[in-house]
C-alpha positions in Angstrom: 76.5 -44.6 -37.3 73.6 -47.1 -38.2 72.4 -46.9 -41.9 68.8 -47.3 -40.4 69.0 -43.9 -38.4 66.6 -41.4 -39.9 65.8 -37.8 -39.0 62.3 -36.1 -38.8 62.0 -32.5 -40.2 60.6 -30.1 -37.4 57.3 -28.7 -38.9 55.0 -26.1 -37.7 51.4 -25.5 -38.5 51.6 -21.9 -39.7 47.9 -21.1 -39.5 47.7 -22.4 -36.0 50.8 -20.4 -34.9 49.3 -17.2 -36.4 46.0 -18.0 -34.4 48.0 -18.3 -31.3 50.1 -15.1 -31.9 47.0 -13.2 -32.7 43.7 -14.2 -31.3 44.9 -16.0 -28.1 47.5 -13.7 -26.9 45.7 -10.4 -27.6 42.5 -9.4 -25.9 40.6 -7.8 -28.8 40.4 -7.6 -32.5 41.4 -4.2 -32.2 44.7 -5.2 -30.9 46.3 -5.1 -34.3 45.7 -1.3 -34.4 47.1 -0.8 -30.9 50.3 -2.7 -31.9 50.7 -1.0 -35.1 50.1 2.5 -33.5 52.7 1.6 -31.0 55.2 0.6 -33.7 54.3 3.8 -35.5 54.9 5.9 -32.2 58.2 4.0 -31.5 59.4 5.0 -35.1 58.5 8.6 -34.4 60.4 8.6 -31.0 63.3 7.2 -32.7 63.3 9.7 -35.5 62.8 12.5 -33.0 65.9 11.3 -31.3 68.0 12.1 -34.4 66.1 15.2 -35.2 64.1 17.1 -32.4 62.4 19.4 -34.9 60.3 16.6 -36.4 56.6 16.9 -35.6 55.4 13.4 -35.1 52.0 12.4 -36.6 49.9 9.2 -37.0 47.0 9.0 -39.3 44.5 6.2 -39.3 41.8 5.6 -41.9 39.2 2.8 -41.3 36.8 1.5 -43.8 34.6 -1.5 -43.9 37.3 -3.6 -45.6 40.7 -1.9 -44.8 42.7 -0.2 -42.2 45.4 2.1 -43.1 48.0 3.4 -40.5 50.6 6.1 -41.7 53.5 7.6 -39.7 56.3 9.9 -40.2 58.8 8.0 -38.1 62.2 6.5 -38.8 60.9 4.0 -41.4 62.5 0.4 -42.0 65.4 -0.7 -44.0 65.5 -3.9 -45.9 67.3 -5.7 -43.0 64.8 -4.4 -40.5 62.0 -5.7 -42.5 63.6 -9.1 -43.0 65.0 -9.8 -39.6 62.6 -7.8 -37.3 59.2 -6.9 -38.8 58.4 -9.9 -40.6 60.3 -12.3 -38.3 58.2 -13.4 -35.1 60.0 -12.9 -31.8 62.6 -10.8 -33.0 62.5 -7.0 -32.1 65.0 -4.6 -33.4 64.4 -2.3 -30.5 66.1 -4.6 -27.9 69.7 -3.7 -27.4 69.3 -0.9 -30.0 71.0 2.1 -28.5 68.9 4.6 -30.5 65.6 2.8 -29.6 66.6 2.7 -25.8 67.6 6.4 -25.9 64.2 7.3 -27.5 62.3 5.3 -24.8 60.4 3.1 -27.3 57.6 0.9 -26.0 57.8 -2.4 -28.1 60.3 -5.1 -27.2 58.3 -8.4 -27.9 58.6 -8.5 -31.7 55.3 -10.2 -32.4 53.2 -7.1 -33.3 53.2 -7.7 -37.0 51.7 -11.2 -36.4 48.7 -9.8 -34.6 47.4 -8.2 -37.9 46.6 -11.8 -39.2 44.0 -12.3 -36.4 41.5 -10.1 -38.5 43.1 -9.5 -41.9 43.8 -11.8 -44.8 46.3 -9.7 -46.6 48.9 -7.0 -45.2 50.8 -4.4 -47.2 53.8 -2.3 -45.8 55.2 0.6 -47.7 58.2 2.2 -45.8 61.0 4.7 -46.6 63.8 4.9 -44.1 65.3 8.2 -43.0 68.3 9.3 -45.0 67.5 6.9 -47.9 66.0 7.4 -51.3 64.6 3.8 -51.5 61.1 2.9 -50.7 60.3 -0.8 -49.7 56.9 -2.5 -50.5 56.2 -5.9 -48.8 53.0 -7.9 -49.2 51.9 -10.9 -47.1 48.8 -12.9 -47.7 47.7 -15.0 -44.8 46.8 -18.3 -46.7 50.2 -18.3 -48.4 52.3 -17.8 -45.2 54.6 -20.6 -44.6 57.6 -21.0 -42.0 59.5 -23.4 -44.5 59.2 -21.2 -47.7 59.6 -17.7 -48.8 56.1 -16.2 -49.0 56.5 -12.6 -48.4 56.8 -10.4 -51.4 59.5 -7.7 -51.3 59.9 -4.8 -53.8 62.5 -2.0 -53.8 61.5 1.1 -55.6 62.6 4.8 -56.2 59.6 7.1 -55.5 60.4 10.6 -54.4 56.6 11.2 -53.6 56.6 8.8 -50.7 57.9 10.6 -47.5 60.0 9.1 -44.9 57.9 6.9 -42.7 55.8 3.9 -42.9 52.2 3.1 -44.2 50.6 -0.2 -43.3 47.4 -1.3 -45.1 45.4 -4.3 -43.5 42.8 -6.0 -45.6 40.1 -7.4 -43.3 38.6 -10.8 -43.5 34.8 -11.3 -43.8 34.6 -12.2 -40.0 36.2 -9.0 -38.7 33.8 -6.5 -36.9 35.8 -3.4 -36.6 34.2 0.0 -36.7 35.3 3.6 -36.4 33.4 4.1 -33.0 34.8 0.7 -31.7 38.3 1.8 -32.6 38.2 5.1 -30.9 36.6 3.6 -27.7 39.2 0.8 -27.5 42.2 2.9 -28.6 41.5 5.8 -26.3 43.0 4.4 -23.1 46.4 3.7 -25.0 46.7 6.9 -27.1 44.9 9.9 -25.6 47.8 11.1 -23.7 50.4 10.7 -26.5 52.1 13.9 -27.3 51.8 13.7 -30.9 48.7 13.9 -33.1 46.9 10.6 -33.7 43.9 11.0 -36.2 41.2 8.4 -36.7 39.3 9.1 -39.7 40.4 12.8 -39.3 39.5 13.0 -35.6 42.4 13.8 -33.3 42.3 11.2 -30.4 45.5 12.3 -28.6 47.4 15.0 -27.0 45.4 15.3 -23.8 47.2 16.6 -20.8 46.7 14.2 -17.7 48.1 17.0 -15.3 45.2 19.1 -16.3 42.9 16.2 -15.7 44.2 15.2 -12.5 46.0 18.2 -10.8 44.0 21.2 -11.6 41.9 22.5 -8.7 38.6 23.3 -10.3 35.8 23.4 -7.7 37.4 24.4 -4.5 40.3 26.4 -3.2 43.5 25.1 -2.0 43.7 24.5 1.8 47.3 23.4 2.0 50.2 22.9 -0.4 53.1 20.8 0.6 56.5 19.4 -0.8 58.2 16.5 0.4 61.6 14.7 -0.5 61.0 11.0 -0.1 64.2 9.1 0.8 63.7 5.5 1.4 66.1 2.6 0.9 66.8 2.0 -2.7 64.2 4.7 -3.9 63.9 8.6 -3.8 61.6 11.0 -5.4 60.1 14.7 -5.0 56.6 14.9 -4.0 54.5 18.0 -4.5 50.9 18.0 -3.3 47.8 19.9 -2.5 45.0 19.4 0.0 41.7 21.0 -1.2 39.0 22.4 1.2 36.7 19.7 0.2 39.3 17.1 1.4 40.7 16.0 -2.0 44.4 15.3 -2.2 46.3 15.8 -5.6 49.8 14.8 -5.9 52.6 15.2 -8.5 55.8 12.9 -8.2 58.9 13.2 -10.2 62.7 13.0 -10.1 62.2 9.2 -9.4 65.4 7.4 -8.7 65.4 3.7 -8.2 68.5 1.5 -7.4 70.7 4.6 -8.3 69.0 4.9 -11.8 67.0 7.9 -12.8 63.7 6.9 -14.3 62.2 9.1 -17.0 58.7 10.1 -16.3 56.3 11.0 -13.5 53.2 10.2 -11.4 50.1 12.2 -11.0 47.5 11.1 -8.5 44.2 12.3 -7.1 41.9 10.9 -4.5 38.6 9.2 -5.7 39.7 8.8 -9.5 39.3 5.2 -9.8 42.1 3.1 -11.1 45.8 4.0 -11.6 46.7 3.7 -15.4 50.4 2.6 -16.2 52.0 4.6 -19.2 55.4 4.3 -20.7 56.6 7.5 -22.4 52.8 8.5 -22.6 51.6 5.4 -24.4 48.9 3.6 -22.4 50.1 0.0 -21.0 47.5 -1.4 -18.4 45.9 -0.5 -15.2 48.1 -0.9 -12.2 46.1 -3.1 -9.7 47.8 -2.2 -6.4 46.5 -2.3 -2.7 46.4 1.2 -1.2 44.6 3.2 1.4 43.9 6.6 0.0 41.9 5.5 -3.0 44.3 7.2 -5.4 43.6 7.3 -9.2 45.7 8.7 -11.9 48.8 8.1 -14.0 52.1 6.3 -13.5 54.1 7.4 -16.5 57.4 5.7 -16.1 60.0 4.2 -18.4 60.4 1.2 -16.1 56.9 -0.2 -16.7 56.8 -3.2 -18.7 53.6 -5.1 -20.0 52.9 -8.9 -20.4 53.0 -10.2 -24.0 49.4 -9.6 -24.7 49.4 -6.3 -22.8 46.4 -7.3 -20.8 48.4 -6.4 -17.6 51.7 -5.1 -16.3 54.5 -7.6 -15.3 54.6 -8.5 -11.7 57.8 -6.6 -11.2 56.3 -3.3 -12.6 53.4 -3.7 -10.1 55.6 -4.5 -7.2 57.6 -1.4 -8.0 54.5 0.8 -8.1 53.1 -0.7 -5.0 56.3 0.0 -3.0 56.5 3.5 -4.2 52.8 4.3 -3.3 53.4 3.1 0.3 56.1 5.6 0.6 54.0 8.2 -1.0 51.1 7.6 1.5 53.4 7.9 4.4 54.7 11.1 3.3 51.2 12.6 2.5 49.9 11.4 6.0 52.7 13.2 7.8 52.2 16.2 5.7 48.5 16.7 6.1 48.3 15.6 9.7 48.8 19.0 11.0 45.6 20.3 9.5 42.2 20.4 11.0 40.7 19.0 7.6 42.0 15.7 8.2 39.3 14.9 10.8 36.9 14.6 8.0 39.1 12.6 5.6 38.1 8.9 6.2 41.3 7.8 4.2 43.4 9.5 6.6 41.5 7.8 9.6 42.1 4.6 7.8 45.8 5.1 7.3 46.3 5.7 11.0 44.7 2.5 12.0 46.1 0.2 9.1 49.7 1.6 9.5 49.7 2.0 13.3 50.4 5.7 13.1 48.4 6.9 16.2 51.1 9.6 16.7 49.4 11.3 13.6 46.0 11.6 15.3 46.4 14.9 17.1 43.7 16.6 14.9 41.1 13.9 15.1 38.1 15.1 17.1 36.2 13.5 19.9 32.9 14.6 21.5 33.2 16.4 24.8 30.2 16.4 27.2 28.5 18.2 28.9 29.1 21.1 26.4 28.5 18.7 23.4 31.5 20.0 21.4 34.1 18.4 19.2 37.6 18.8 20.4 40.9 17.6 18.8 42.6 14.7 20.7 45.6 17.0 21.2 43.6 19.0 23.7 43.1 16.1 26.1 46.2 16.8 28.1 44.9 20.3 28.8 41.4 19.0 29.7 42.9 16.7 32.3 44.2 19.7 34.2 40.9 21.4 34.4 38.7 18.9 36.1 38.3 15.1 36.2 38.1 13.6 32.8 36.7 10.2 31.9 35.5 8.5 28.7 32.5 6.6 27.7 32.3 3.8 25.0 28.6 3.4 24.7 25.7 5.7 23.6 23.2 5.5 26.5 22.0 9.1 27.1 21.3 8.3 30.8 24.9 7.1 31.4 26.1 10.3 29.7 23.9 12.6 31.9 25.0 10.8 34.9 28.7 11.3 34.4 28.9 14.4 32.4 28.5 17.3 34.9 30.1 20.4 36.5 32.6 18.3 38.1 33.5 15.9 35.4 34.2 16.2 31.6 33.2 13.1 29.6 34.7 12.2 26.2 32.2 10.0 24.4 33.8 7.7 21.9 32.5 7.5 18.3 30.3 4.4 17.6 32.0 3.7 14.2 35.5 2.7 13.3 38.2 3.6 12.4 37.5 6.9 14.4 36.5 4.8 17.5 39.7 2.8 17.4 41.8 5.9 17.1 40.2 7.7 20.0 40.3 4.5 22.2 44.0 4.1 21.5 44.8 7.7 22.1 43.0 7.8 25.4 44.6 4.6 26.5 48.0 6.1 26.1 47.1 9.1 28.0 45.6 6.7 30.7 42.1 8.3 30.6 39.9 6.2 32.7 36.5 4.8 31.3 33.0 5.0 33.2 31.2 2.0 34.1 28.9 1.0 31.2 26.9 -1.5 33.3 23.3 -0.9 34.0 22.8 1.7 36.9 20.3 3.4 39.0 20.7 7.2 38.2 18.0 8.4 40.4 15.8 7.1 43.1 12.5 8.8 43.7 11.7 9.7 47.4 8.4 9.4 48.9 7.3 12.8 48.4 8.0 12.6 44.7 5.6 9.6 44.3 2.0 9.6 43.1 -0.7 7.8 45.1 -0.8 5.0 42.8 3.0 4.6 42.7 3.0 4.4 46.6 0.1 1.7 46.4 2.2 -0.4 43.9 5.2 -0.3 46.1 3.0 -1.2 49.2 1.2 -4.1 47.5 4.3 -5.6 45.9 6.2 -5.8 49.0 3.1 -7.5 50.7 2.6 -10.1 47.8 6.3 -10.8 47.7 6.4 -11.5 51.5 3.2 -13.6 51.6 3.3 -15.5 48.3 7.1 -15.8 47.7 8.5 -15.9 51.3 10.6 -12.9 50.4 10.5 -11.2 53.8 13.3 -8.8 53.5 12.7 -6.8 50.1 12.5 -3.2 49.2 10.7 -1.8 46.1 11.5 1.6 44.9 10.7 3.8 41.7 14.0 4.9 40.0 15.6 6.1 36.7 17.6 3.2 35.3 20.2 3.5 32.5 20.1 1.7 29.3 16.3 1.9 29.2 15.9 -1.0 31.6 12.4 -1.3 33.0 13.4 -3.3 36.0 16.6 -3.8 38.0 17.1 -6.2 40.9 20.1 -6.1 43.2 21.0 -8.0 46.6 22.7 -5.9 49.3 23.4 -7.9 52.3 20.2 -9.6 53.2 17.9 -7.2 51.5 16.7 -7.7 47.9 16.2 -4.3 46.3 13.9 -4.1 43.3 14.1 -0.8 41.2 11.2 -0.1 38.8 11.2 2.5 36.0 8.0 4.5 36.4 7.5 5.2 32.7 7.2 1.7 31.4 3.9 0.5 29.7 3.4 -2.3 32.3 3.8 0.3 35.3 1.4 2.5 33.5 -1.1 -0.2 33.3 -0.9 -0.8 37.0 -1.4 2.9 37.6 -4.6 3.0 35.4 -5.9 -0.3 37.1 -5.4 1.4 40.6 -7.4 4.5 39.5 -10.1 2.9 37.2 -10.6 -0.8 38.3 -9.2 -1.2 42.0 -11.1 -4.4 42.4 -8.5 -6.2 40.2 -5.5 -4.2 41.1 -4.3 -7.0 43.4 -4.6 -9.6 40.6 -2.8 -7.4 38.3 0.1 -7.0 40.6 0.3 -10.8 41.1 0.5 -11.2 37.5 3.1 -8.4 37.2 5.3 -10.2 39.6 4.8 -13.5 37.9 5.4 -12.1 34.2 8.2 -9.5 35.0 9.7 -9.8 38.5 10.0 -13.5 39.2 12.6 -14.3 36.8 14.9 -11.6 38.4 14.1 -12.5 41.9 14.1 -16.3 41.7 17.6 -16.8 43.2 16.5 -15.1 46.1 13.2 -16.7 46.7 13.4 -19.3 49.7 11.8 -22.1 47.6 14.6 -21.8 45.1 17.1 -23.4 47.6 17.4 -26.6 49.5 16.5 -24.8 52.7 13.3 -23.5 50.9 12.2 -27.0 50.0 12.8 -28.2 53.5 10.6 -25.3 54.7 7.9 -26.2 52.2 7.9 -29.8 53.3 7.3 -28.6 56.9 4.4 -26.4 55.7 2.8 -29.4 53.8 3.2 -31.5 56.9 1.7 -28.9 59.4 -2.0 -29.6 59.3 -2.0 -33.0 57.4 -0.4 -36.4 57.3 1.7 -37.1 54.3 1.2 -40.5 52.8 4.0 -42.7 53.9 5.9 -45.3 51.7 8.3 -47.9 52.5 11.9 -47.1 51.3 11.7 -49.6 48.5 8.2 -48.5 47.3 9.5 -44.8 47.1 12.5 -46.2 45.2 10.2 -47.7 42.6 8.2 -44.7 41.9 11.3 -42.5 41.7 13.0 -45.1 39.5 9.9 -45.2 37.2 10.0 -41.5 36.7 13.7 -41.4 36.1 13.6 -44.5 33.7 10.9 -42.9 31.5 12.5 -39.6 31.2 15.9 -41.1 30.3 14.1 -43.2 27.7 15.0 -46.5 29.4 11.5 -47.8 29.5 8.5 -47.2 27.1 5.4 -45.2 27.9 3.1 -48.4 28.2 5.5 -49.8 30.7 5.6 -46.7 32.7 1.7 -46.4 32.7 1.6 -50.2 33.9 4.0 -49.7 36.8 2.4 -46.5 37.8 -0.6 -48.4 39.2 1.5 -49.0 42.4 0.4 -45.3 43.4 -1.8 -46.2 46.5 -4.3 -43.5 46.8 -7.3 -43.8 44.4 -10.5 -41.9 44.1 -13.1 -41.0 41.4 -13.4 -37.6 39.9 -16.8 -36.7 38.2 -18.1 -33.6 36.6 -21.1 -32.8 34.5 -21.9 -30.4 31.6 -23.1 -27.7 33.9 -19.7 -27.8 35.6 -17.9 -26.7 32.5 -17.5 -22.8 32.0 -15.4 -20.4 30.3 -12.4 -18.3 31.5 -13.7 -15.1 30.4 -16.8 -15.7 32.5 -15.3 -17.5 35.6 -12.1 -15.7 35.9 -12.5 -12.5 33.7 -9.4 -10.6 35.4 -7.0 -13.3 34.1 -7.1 -12.2 30.6 -5.2 -8.9 30.4 -1.3 -9.1 30.5 1.6 -10.3 28.5 2.8 -13.8 28.6 5.0 -15.0 31.6 8.5 -14.5 30.8 10.5 -17.7 30.9 13.3 -17.2 33.3 16.8 -18.5 32.7 17.3 -19.6 36.4 15.9 -22.7 37.9 15.7 -24.8 34.6 16.4 -28.4 34.1 16.4 -30.9 31.2 13.8 -33.5 30.7 16.5 -35.9 29.4 15.8 -35.4 25.7 17.5 -32.0 25.6 14.3 -30.0 26.1 14.4 -27.4 28.8 11.8 -27.4 31.5 11.2 -24.1 33.3 9.9 -23.8 36.7 7.3 -21.0 37.1 4.9 -19.8 39.9 1.3 -20.3 39.3 -1.3 -17.7 38.1 -2.8 -16.8 41.5 -6.6 -15.9 41.8 -6.9 -16.7 45.4 -9.7 -14.0 45.7 -11.9 -15.8 43.2 -13.9 -19.0 43.5 -15.7 -21.1 41.0 -18.0 -24.1 40.9 -16.8 -25.3 37.6 -14.3 -28.3 37.2 -13.4 -27.6 33.5 -12.8 -24.1 32.0 -12.1 -23.3 28.5 -11.5 -20.2 26.2 -12.2 -20.1 22.4 -9.2 -18.1 21.7 -5.4 -19.1 22.2 -4.1 -16.4 24.4 -0.4 -15.7 25.1 -1.1 -14.9 28.9 -2.3 -18.5 29.1 0.6 -19.9 27.0 -1.8 -20.7 24.0 -3.9 -23.4 26.1 -7.5 -23.4 25.5 -8.6 -25.9 28.3 -7.9 -26.2 31.9 -8.8 -29.1 34.1 -9.7 -28.7 37.7 -7.7 -31.1 40.0 -9.8 -33.0 42.5 -11.1 -31.5 45.7 -9.1 -33.8 47.8 -5.7 -32.5 46.3 -6.7 -28.9 46.7 -7.5 -29.5 50.5 -4.1 -31.6 51.1 -1.6 -30.2 48.7 -2.7 -26.8 47.6 0.5 -25.3 49.0 2.7 -27.4 46.7 1.0 -25.6 43.8 1.8 -22.1 45.2 5.4 -22.8 44.7 7.3 -22.4 41.2 7.1 -26.0 39.7 7.5 -27.7 36.2 4.9 -29.4 34.4 5.0 -32.7 32.2 2.1 -34.8 30.7 2.3 -38.2 29.3 -0.4 -40.2 27.9 -1.4 -43.5 26.2 -4.3 -46.0 26.1 -6.6 -45.0 29.1 -3.9 -43.0 31.0 -3.1 -39.3 31.2 -0.4 -38.5 33.8 0.6 -35.2 35.1 4.0 -34.8 36.7 4.6 -31.7 38.6 8.2 -31.0 40.0 9.1 -28.3 42.7 11.7 -25.9 41.5 14.5 -27.6 43.7 13.5 -31.0 42.1 13.2 -32.5 45.7 9.4 -32.6 45.6 7.3 -34.2 42.9 3.6 -34.6 42.7 2.3 -37.3 40.5 -1.3 -37.0 39.3 -2.6 -40.2 37.4 -5.9 -40.1 35.4 -7.4 -43.3 34.3 -10.1 -42.6 31.8 -13.0 -45.2 31.3 -12.7 -44.8 27.5 -9.4 -45.1 25.6 -8.0 -41.7 24.1 -9.8 -40.9 20.9 -6.9 -41.8 18.5 -5.2 -44.2 20.7 -1.8 -42.4 20.4 1.0 -42.5 22.9 3.0 -39.2 23.7 3.9 -36.6 26.0 6.6 -34.2 27.3 7.3 -31.0 29.0 4.7 -28.2 28.6 4.7 -24.5 29.8 3.7 -24.4 33.6 0.4 -22.5 33.4 -1.2 -23.6 36.7 -4.1 -21.4 38.0 -5.0 -21.4 41.7 -8.2 -19.9 42.6 -9.9 -19.7 46.1 -11.2 -23.2 45.9 -9.7 -25.1 43.0 -6.5 -25.9 41.2 -6.6 -25.8 37.4 -3.9 -27.3 35.0 -3.6 -26.9 31.2 -4.9 -29.7 29.0 -2.6 -30.1 25.9 -4.6 -29.5 22.6 -4.1 -33.2 21.7 -6.2 -34.3 24.7 -8.9 -31.7 24.8 -11.5 -34.1 23.1 -11.0 -36.6 25.9 -12.0 -34.3 28.5 -14.6 -32.0 26.9 -18.3 -33.1 27.3 -21.3 -32.1 25.2 -23.8 -33.6 27.5 -24.3 -35.9 30.5 -21.3 -36.6 32.9 -17.5 -37.3 32.5 -16.1 -39.8 35.1 -12.6 -41.1 35.6 -10.3 -42.4 38.3 -7.4 -40.5 39.9 -4.5 -41.5 41.8 -2.0 -39.0 43.1 0.9 -38.9 45.5 3.7 -36.5 46.6 7.3 -38.0 46.3 9.8 -36.5 48.6 13.7 -36.8 48.0 15.3 -37.9 51.3 
């Protein structure tokens, strides 16, 4: 061996070790009291194993400077003091036959060290059983050392000192221990101890947890049951009661685990909060387990082990209790399933679903119509024999009334889980068929049941649908419709059936108009179709199809000659629109190229040709905004949806005005405040185009404002190009799709002017004049 080889002495910072053993392991400064009481209790258990007649007692005195704990347990010999009590990590209880027989609590051997988290001096006076000697030991925190003898030990003969141990802890200046705080902290650990534990003269123990959890106080017992649980590796005896207010109380004992009989028992009660783990009645820690029945109570078993700081039970202990609770819940569920009371126990319902035990659901109720009574599921087999039986999963009263009658029983599922899932699973296994939950017509009113106003509504609606929408084969009827649906449209063969609920607000308005203001009745009906019916019938309107567009083209061609274009000229116009909408060309470029439109004329109007909507078309302001249908929509290329809508028809009204305004933004006019009359020429030649559903886009820049109207089929596009004499006020460039709000009167077509452009068309005095070019583009 080399002469240069040296050795380094292993050293430990004593004060830091004490800090770790006390402050950083234990959860409270009161932990020293808990550990010392546990040691005192263990000493009493060991002495009682030698002499059952001993009445154990622990006395605790707390002052502002000291804590004194005295017990009449087995006491400590000099060897125990040296090798266990004052030796951290060494427990004289592990492997000690007497300790194991007594069922002691402590096994870690670090309890004495916990004292130095709050005290600066510790004295222990102890007299072991069957000994005349008394041992006094003193330890001072600042003198403690691992490498040196630092604890004073004195052996004396004093007959006045009884068998047992007295520990006196002198608190340091930082400790904040009070009488009230000690009782509050220690209660969870000592309140069920079978011996007397006094804190400053107050007995804080000897409470009976069976009285706390098992005594039926407020209600009488509905069911008592006993069960022998026999599962692989574990068995026990379970005794329980079910009270009339649906509380389950249990006592479990004779527990055998892996062929070893465990001392202790379990008491549980629903709704009692957490489950506390005890070992030989000494509190350990709550047992955090997953369970269904929300049991609270006590698990007092010798198998439970805490972690070193006692802030929790060991994983093995928690796993054992969890497994046992699973078996207990199974046994309880099977026992109580035969009572009617379980229908009102939400924990039982949860158990059925979570454990897939639908076989236990016989006494769960379901509502039976038309009697409107609750019946247990076990009666369903008998109900099937009496008359037709079906079930309904919704809550629409009209559906229930439709299917629950003298010929059919209807079972109505609960709207909340877990009851609903239980009912549905049970019915499925019994092959009970569901009723149709789709919207249905439950009653059609015959002609003799209708009022005069309702007959008029039907007649007029059919007439307008025939004339304005080319819907030549339709039928309108008043009906009761399920799900509170105001309107239902169905197609049967070639006929479009329209069912109206007679009690809706819009129908009531129509009836009142018929009775009180017949002169505007027809206008109201047209708006009713536009706002409420059109979105439903759009797929069946001829103009919604390619064939409809062909028909429209023929109508437009009948009494006039369409402007003809060479193929390459049409291609340029269509390409212009397509390129702009796709973003391939800028607005100035589009406006410049748009000058290839051939027909040009001048449009003029003066101040006396500007009017208000309220004056010119008063019957237009009365109804809700047009509902935007989901059908017949397309994209403008920027992700914005453009909706094709029919116009607002006022063909029975005429006006001399070329610009109409309203001071208010109205929903029925899609919030537009200004409407520009198109030229007389376009009204004469192409009015029929605007009678069809169409989309509307507006683009503007410089001197230009361009309206683009596209037929619902996208096969016809009308291009209306306005060239102003003056530039737009702020010289901005913009545009996009707007909500179609075209108004067609008996002599004019009005289109909405976006708010941004209102100032360019409104005149205070004099005249407004601009050039107009327009044409109709037809897809070949």
